[in-house]
C-alpha positions in Angstrom: 13.8 -40.8 -81.1 12.9 -38.2 -83.8 11.9 -34.7 -83.0 9.4 -33.3 -85.5 8.4 -29.7 -86.0 4.7 -28.7 -86.4 2.9 -25.5 -87.2 -0.6 -24.6 -86.0 -2.8 -24.0 -89.0 -4.9 -21.6 -86.9 -2.4 -19.3 -85.2 0.9 -20.2 -87.0 2.7 -21.0 -83.7 5.5 -23.6 -84.2 6.1 -26.5 -81.8 8.6 -29.4 -81.6 7.3 -32.8 -80.6 9.5 -35.7 -79.5 8.4 -39.2 -80.5 9.9 -41.9 -78.3 8.3 -44.7 -80.3 5.9 -45.2 -83.1 3.3 -46.6 -80.7 3.4 -43.7 -78.2 0.3 -41.5 -78.0 1.5 -37.9 -78.2 -0.7 -34.8 -77.5 -1.0 -33.0 -80.8 -2.2 -29.6 -79.5 -1.0 -26.1 -80.0 0.5 -24.6 -76.8 -0.7 -21.1 -77.8 -4.3 -21.4 -78.9 -5.1 -25.1 -78.0 -6.0 -26.0 -81.6 -5.5 -29.6 -82.7 -5.0 -28.5 -86.3 -1.2 -29.0 -86.5 0.7 -29.6 -89.8 4.2 -31.0 -89.9 6.8 -28.6 -91.4 10.3 -29.1 -92.7 12.6 -27.8 -90.0 15.3 -25.4 -90.9 18.9 -26.3 -90.5 22.1 -24.4 -90.2 25.6 -25.6 -90.9 28.7 -24.3 -92.6 31.6 -25.9 -94.4 34.9 -24.3 -93.6 37.2 -23.4 -96.4 35.4 -22.1 -99.5 36.5 -22.0 -103.1 39.6 -24.1 -103.8 39.2 -26.2 -100.7 37.5 -29.6 -100.2 34.2 -27.7 -99.5 34.1 -26.7 -103.2 34.1 -30.5 -104.1 30.7 -31.2 -102.7 28.6 -33.2 -105.1 24.9 -34.0 -105.6 23.4 -37.0 -107.4 19.8 -37.2 -108.4 17.9 -40.5 -108.3 14.5 -41.8 -109.2 12.8 -43.3 -106.2 9.4 -44.9 -105.6 8.1 -41.7 -104.1 9.4 -39.5 -106.9 12.9 -38.1 -107.1 15.6 -38.1 -104.4 19.0 -36.5 -104.0 22.2 -37.7 -102.3 24.8 -35.2 -101.2 28.4 -36.0 -100.7 30.1 -33.3 -98.6 33.8 -33.8 -98.1 35.2 -33.7 -94.6 36.2 -35.9 -91.7 34.5 -39.3 -91.6 
């Protein structure tokens, strides 16, 4: 059940919407101004890797790939699995 974040193009208010299934009809309407002109935005995330330089955290790697949609990246962040 993904939660997507949308921003109103009219008043800039942000709203999270939970989609229970791909067939579900969800009201796409701004809670602040009532506009239906919502645009999906990339949600911010916040995390930290304990340690720092000299620890496993400094061994994180990124690999770039060419995908059908353009380019992609895979991140390998050391830590408990």
